[in-house]
GUVEX-864612 format. One line per field, with one value per residue (C-alpha): residue in one letter; x, y, z. Coordinates in steps of 0.25 Angstrom, whole numbers, plus 5000, padded with zeros to 4 digits. Example, Ala and Ser with C-alpha at 12.3 -4.5 7.8 and 13.67 -1.06 7.14 Angstrom:
// residues 2
tilum: (a;s)
c1: (5049;5055)
c2: (4982;4996)
c3: (5031;5029)
END
This chain:
// residues 518
tilum: (x;x;x;x;x;x;x;x;x;x;x;x;x;x;x;x;x;x;x;x;x;x;x;x;x;x;x;x;x;x;x;x;x;x;x;x;x;x;x;x;x;x;x;x;x;x;x;x;x;x;x;x;x;x;x;x;x;x;x;x;x;x;x;x;x;x;x;x;x;x;x;x;x;x;x;x;x;x;x;x;x;x;x;x;x;x;x;x;x;x;x;x;x;x;x;x;x;x;x;x;x;x;x;x;x;x;x;x;x;x;x;x;x;x;x;x;x;x;x;x;x;x;x;x;x;x;x;x;x;x;x;x;x;x;x;x;x;x;x;x;x;x;x;x;x;x;x;x;x;x;x;x;x;x;x;x;x;x;x;x;x;x;x;x;x;x;x;x;x;x;x;x;x;x;x;x;x;x;x;x;x;x;x;x;x;x;x;x;x;x;x;x;x;x;x;x;x;x;x;x;x;x;x;x;x;x;x;x;x;x;x;x;x;x;x;x;x;x;x;x;x;x;x;x;x;x;x;x;x;x;x;x;x;x;x;x;x;x;x;x;x;x;x;x;x;x;x;x;x;x;x;x;x;x;x;x;x;x;x;x;x;x;x;x;x;x;x;x;x;x;x;x;x;x;x;x;x;x;x;x;x;x;x;x;x;x;x;x;x;x;x;x;x;x;x;x;x;x;x;x;x;x;x;x;x;x;x;x;x;x;x;x;x;x;x;x;x;x;x;x;x;x;x;x;x;x;x;x;x;x;x;x;x;x;x;x;x;x;x;x;x;x;x;x;x;x;x;x;x;x;x;x;x;x;x;x;x;x;x;x;x;x;x;x;x;x;x;x;x;x;x;x;x;x;x;x;x;x;x;x;x;x;x;x;x;x;x;x;x;x;x;x;x;x;x;x;x;x;x;x;x;x;x;x;x;x;x;x;x;x;x;x;x;x;x;x;x;x;x;x;x;x;x;x;x;x;x;x;x;x;x;x;x;x;x;x;x;x;x;x;x;x;x;x;x;x;x;x;x;x;x;x;x;x;x;x;x;x;x;x;x;x;x;x;x;x;x;x;x;x;x;x;x;x;x;x;x;x;x;x;x;x;x;x;x;x;x;x;x;x;x;x;x;x;x;x;x;x;x;x;x;x;x;x;x;x;x;x;x;x;x;x;x;x;x;x;x;x)
c1: (4973;4968;4971;4980;4970;4956;4946;4940;4946;4958;4955;4962;4970;4977;4986;4987;5000;4997;5006;5006;5007;5011;5005;5013;5026;5022;5022;5020;5013;5012;5025;5021;5030;5019;5014;5000;4988;4992;5006;5001;4993;5006;5013;5001;5008;5021;5012;5005;5018;5023;5011;5003;4988;4984;4988;4987;4987;4992;4982;4979;4967;4966;4975;4983;4995;4998;5002;5004;4989;4985;4978;4966;4957;4948;4946;4939;4949;4963;4974;4977;4992;4988;4977;4962;4951;4952;4966;4963;4952;4962;4972;4962;4958;4972;4974;4962;4965;4979;4972;4976;4968;4969;4968;4967;4973;4962;4966;4954;4960;4962;4959;4966;4963;4959;4948;4934;4930;4941;4938;4924;4928;4937;4927;4920;4916;4902;4905;4899;4913;4919;4918;4925;4938;4944;4943;4946;4947;4960;4965;4972;4983;4987;4981;4987;4979;4983;4978;4967;4978;4993;4992;5004;5001;5008;5015;5020;5014;5000;4989;4979;4978;4971;4960;4959;4946;4938;4948;4950;4960;4959;4966;4976;4985;4993;4996;4988;4982;4976;4964;4959;4945;4935;4932;4922;4913;4905;4903;4918;4918;4907;4915;4927;4918;4913;4928;4931;4919;4923;4936;4930;4919;4930;4937;4947;4951;4955;4961;4973;4968;4977;4979;4966;4968;4969;4955;4949;4955;4954;4942;4946;4959;4968;4982;4993;5002;5016;5027;5035;5039;5045;5032;5018;5011;5011;5009;4994;4992;4986;4974;4972;4977;4967;4957;4944;4935;4944;4939;4925;4928;4936;4925;4915;4924;4924;4909;4905;4916;4926;4917;4910;4922;4934;4945;4959;4960;4973;4973;4985;4986;4998;5001;4997;5005;4996;4992;4978;4975;4979;4972;4958;4959;4962;4955;4944;4934;4935;4931;4940;4953;4960;4974;4982;4995;5002;5015;5022;5032;5034;5035;5046;5057;5049;5048;5033;5026;5039;5040;5051;5060;5068;5069;5078;5071;5075;5072;5065;5055;5052;5050;5041;5032;5030;5029;5018;5010;5011;5005;4995;4980;4981;4970;4961;4963;4973;4980;4993;4997;5011;5020;5033;5032;5022;5022;5023;5036;5050;5055;5056;5069;5076;5068;5068;5079;5092;5092;5106;5110;5115;5102;5091;5085;5088;5080;5069;5067;5068;5057;5049;5050;5046;5033;5029;5030;5020;5006;4996;4993;5007;5009;5020;5024;5028;5043;5044;5044;5057;5064;5064;5071;5071;5077;5091;5096;5101;5087;5084;5071;5066;5064;5055;5041;5032;5025;5029;5044;5042;5034;5044;5056;5050;5046;5060;5067;5059;5061;5076;5076;5069;5078;5091;5088;5092;5087;5097;5095;5100;5089;5098;5092;5078;5082;5089;5076;5068;5077;5073;5059;5052;5039;5045;5054;5042;5036;5048;5043;5044;5056;5051;5064;5077;5072;5071;5063;5063;5052;5042;5039;5043;5042;5047;5043;5036;5046;5061;5063;5073;5087;5089;5078;5089;5093;5081;5068;5057;5061;5075;5069;5058;5070;5077;5073;5081;5075;5067;5054;5056;5058;5045;5037;5042;5039;5025;5023;5027;5017;5006;5009;5010;4998;5006;5014;5001;4993;5001;5014;5012;5013;5026;5040;5043;5057;5053;5048;5060;5072;5080;5082;5096)
c2: (4979;4987;4982;4990;4990;4996;4984;4985;4976;4983;4992;4989;5001;4999;4989;4995;5000;5014;5019;5034;5038;5052;5051;5062;5055;5040;5036;5043;5035;5045;5052;5066;5066;5064;5052;5048;5038;5028;5028;5024;5013;5008;5006;4999;4985;4991;4996;4984;4976;4985;4981;4994;4993;5007;5018;5033;5043;5057;5067;5064;5074;5085;5096;5108;5102;5114;5103;5090;5087;5091;5103;5096;5103;5091;5079;5071;5070;5066;5076;5074;5072;5059;5054;5053;5048;5036;5033;5034;5024;5015;5016;5013;5000;4996;4999;4991;4979;4977;4977;4991;5004;5018;5030;5045;5058;5067;5081;5089;5099;5108;5108;5115;5129;5124;5115;5119;5121;5131;5138;5140;5144;5155;5160;5169;5170;5166;5153;5141;5135;5147;5140;5127;5133;5142;5156;5168;5183;5189;5196;5210;5215;5230;5230;5217;5206;5193;5178;5174;5168;5165;5150;5145;5136;5122;5125;5139;5153;5157;5147;5157;5162;5175;5175;5188;5186;5184;5191;5179;5168;5153;5144;5134;5126;5121;5128;5139;5130;5121;5129;5122;5117;5121;5108;5116;5117;5104;5105;5104;5091;5085;5088;5081;5069;5069;5069;5057;5049;5052;5045;5034;5031;5030;5019;5027;5019;5030;5044;5050;5063;5075;5084;5080;5086;5100;5101;5109;5122;5129;5139;5153;5149;5156;5161;5151;5154;5160;5150;5154;5169;5169;5169;5174;5161;5150;5135;5134;5119;5120;5127;5118;5104;5095;5106;5108;5099;5090;5078;5082;5082;5069;5062;5067;5063;5049;5049;5054;5046;5038;5029;5024;5018;5009;5018;5022;5036;5043;5058;5067;5075;5084;5095;5084;5076;5075;5060;5062;5072;5062;5051;5058;5056;5041;5035;5026;5031;5045;5040;5049;5043;5029;5036;5049;5053;5060;5067;5066;5057;5064;5078;5072;5079;5092;5105;5108;5110;5112;5099;5104;5106;5095;5092;5083;5071;5058;5044;5043;5054;5045;5033;5040;5045;5031;5024;5034;5033;5018;5016;5028;5024;5011;5005;5016;5013;5024;5020;5025;5029;5025;5033;5039;5045;5052;5063;5074;5069;5066;5052;5044;5037;5051;5057;5046;5037;5038;5039;5037;5027;5018;5019;5023;5009;5005;5017;5015;5001;5005;5015;5005;4996;5008;5010;4996;4993;5004;5002;5009;5010;5011;5022;5021;5033;5031;5028;5025;5010;5013;5022;5034;5046;5061;5067;5074;5087;5091;5093;5108;5115;5114;5099;5101;5101;5101;5114;5113;5113;5124;5133;5131;5133;5146;5151;5149;5154;5167;5168;5167;5177;5187;5184;5184;5195;5188;5179;5167;5160;5146;5136;5124;5120;5120;5110;5102;5101;5099;5087;5080;5085;5089;5082;5083;5070;5061;5067;5063;5053;5038;5031;5019;5015;5019;5025;5041;5048;5035;5029;5038;5045;5045;5060;5071;5069;5080;5079;5075;5060;5057;5056;5042;5035;5027;5019;5020;5016;5006;4997;4995;4992;4982;4973;4973;4966;4974;4987;4997;4993;4979;4982;4990;4979;4968;4978;4980;4965;4963;4973;4967;4953;4958;4965;4969;4979;4986;4986;4981;4988;4990;4975;4975;4978;4988;4992;5005;5006;4998;5004;5012;5026;5032)
c3: (5070;5058;5044;5036;5025;5025;5027;5013;5002;4996;4984;4971;4970;4983;4977;4963;4957;4951;4939;4937;4922;4919;4904;4898;4901;4900;4886;4873;4862;4851;4851;4855;4867;4877;4884;4882;4885;4874;4879;4892;4886;4879;4892;4900;4899;4905;4917;4918;4919;4930;4938;4937;4941;4939;4929;4934;4923;4926;4920;4905;4904;4894;4899;4894;4902;4911;4922;4915;4914;4928;4921;4915;4905;4902;4912;4902;4891;4888;4885;4870;4873;4881;4871;4871;4880;4871;4874;4889;4887;4879;4890;4901;4893;4892;4907;4911;4902;4909;4923;4927;4930;4926;4935;4931;4937;4942;4943;4948;4958;4945;4930;4919;4916;4902;4908;4904;4918;4921;4907;4912;4926;4921;4911;4921;4936;4933;4925;4932;4932;4939;4953;4947;4950;4961;4958;4967;4965;4967;4980;4979;4987;4985;4972;4967;4963;4969;4969;4979;4988;4989;4985;4977;4966;4967;4954;4959;4958;4963;4963;4957;4943;4939;4928;4922;4916;4929;4939;4948;4951;4950;4959;4953;4963;4952;4938;4933;4923;4934;4941;4953;4953;4964;4971;4980;4968;4968;4953;4951;4960;4951;4939;4945;4948;4934;4929;4937;4933;4918;4920;4929;4919;4908;4917;4925;4938;4947;4950;4955;4960;4958;4970;4975;4989;4984;4978;4991;4994;5008;5008;5006;4999;5010;5007;5010;5021;5016;5017;5005;5006;4993;4985;4987;4983;4994;4995;4999;5000;5014;5007;4995;5000;5007;5008;5015;5006;4999;5006;5004;4989;4988;4996;4986;4974;4981;4983;4969;4961;4967;4976;4964;4957;4961;4958;4963;4968;4973;4977;4976;4989;4988;4999;5010;5019;5031;5032;5038;5027;5016;5023;5022;5007;5007;5020;5014;5024;5018;5004;4996;4989;4988;4992;4989;4985;4996;4995;5008;5002;4989;4997;5005;4998;4995;5003;5006;4992;4985;4977;4968;4980;4985;5000;5007;5014;5022;5020;5034;5029;5017;5026;5036;5025;5019;5032;5037;5025;5024;5037;5037;5041;5034;5044;5039;5024;5020;5007;5001;4987;4986;4976;4975;4961;4952;4942;4952;4958;4953;4952;4965;4961;4960;4972;4982;4977;4969;4954;4951;4942;4953;4962;4953;4951;4965;4970;4961;4965;4980;4978;4971;4984;4992;4984;4982;4997;5002;5004;4996;4981;4973;4962;4952;4943;4929;4928;4942;4939;4931;4941;4932;4939;4938;4926;4928;4934;4921;4915;4914;4919;4904;4906;4918;4913;4925;4928;4943;4939;4930;4939;4951;4942;4937;4951;4957;4945;4946;4961;4959;4948;4957;4969;4961;4951;4939;4928;4929;4942;4947;4947;4948;4962;4956;4946;4956;4964;4951;4947;4960;4962;4949;4944;4930;4934;4935;4921;4911;4901;4904;4900;4892;4884;4879;4866;4864;4875;4883;4874;4880;4866;4852;4851;4860;4875;4882;4893;4892;4896;4907;4901;4907;4898;4891;4903;4911;4905;4905;4894;4900;4914;4909;4904;4917;4929;4938;4933;4942;4933;4936;4951;4951;4944;4954;4965;4960;4958;4973;4978;4970;4976;4990;4996;5009;5000;4996;5009;5021;5022;5037;5039;5033;5040;5029;5025;5024;5038;5044;5036;5045;5040;5041)
END
């Protein structure tokens, strides 16, 4: 009978509890309304007490903030709103002194359009860095200039932006300010390896790799099939997700960088539910990544590539997804990343539980049990340990700061204006969906206590704090043994005491497997 673990000794990161910090909303140390590195340092004892082993920081690099720091203009510097490299060094020292580790967000499918690489690339067609990005000439139909293909950006509209100076378009799968790097250029790959070495040499313990499965695009960049007849631009993930050379590039990353260090690595792999495709990134013999974030569970309540639209789902479907992944190719060393919240999804207690006054704490505790009893590396998102919930339906569109929310709102509003021939159109159904599905809910400031702004800042917060901070915050829960926080702390403690919860769930008669579905 095959072992449920690979034969080699278990790596440290398999039993780790990883806590994701969204720095802008964690804790503000200087009163400017924005969370910062010194604010994170001030809360290290809170994290250690919870049972955290690894801190994962969402992007803190220098950035124009077109997409909350996922548009990076300098990979080797800290954005001033978060602090300095010295502050990062001090944070790392505090993390390591407490026996924890620190992982960084590696965003290398694209850069900012203000990165020096891109500024050189767009300077002229002859610039040595021209081929660092994906440039194509326009196509013309009946005398009309059009983008090179009909790909839709993940954040609506065309995935191409025209540059008047050079007469070509550049590809941006996300916002206009996030031009895609050309990974087919080996010099680009070498530059990425150098960025990774910079942070490893500084003491970083690993990387979460943003949309790492879209770094290789299909040769020729063909038009996407028309599935949405209401618009010209079409979803095109079949031509950029898990592309022809993606595994070649990640294997090279492993050989050049990762294999020389004992790191935690997790790749974000959107647009992908096929198990064998995801396994290729993770199986140890392939020498790529430790694990991936896949989104079959998180996409359960969304139509294809429509994350801001809510779709009905059944408990049986959720159980089936979890059951399959818990058992999948364990004898070959496949390893799960266990999560139900992050910065790109609304709060789990509102989405998968019941966030009413009567059921909120019970739902949050139930979801805690679901998470801590799954095999794999456990990821907890800031505020999840408190049972933070979505903000109320009464908030207007002006409170939604996320570019994905704003772009989708503007697109639908314009479509309805044209269809109805009037300016004032009903958008209440969109706000209904946003209240349940928008990424903004995960990005409200942490609720530390009952003081103004939930103790997040002494200034004006960059984003409104959820209205319930007076009765639902960390300070109140730390003094209550029946709180969601106390439950999470105990649950993490039990997971650390019982190896079977980390590695051998297949040997247990799990309630998840046996519980009848009605």
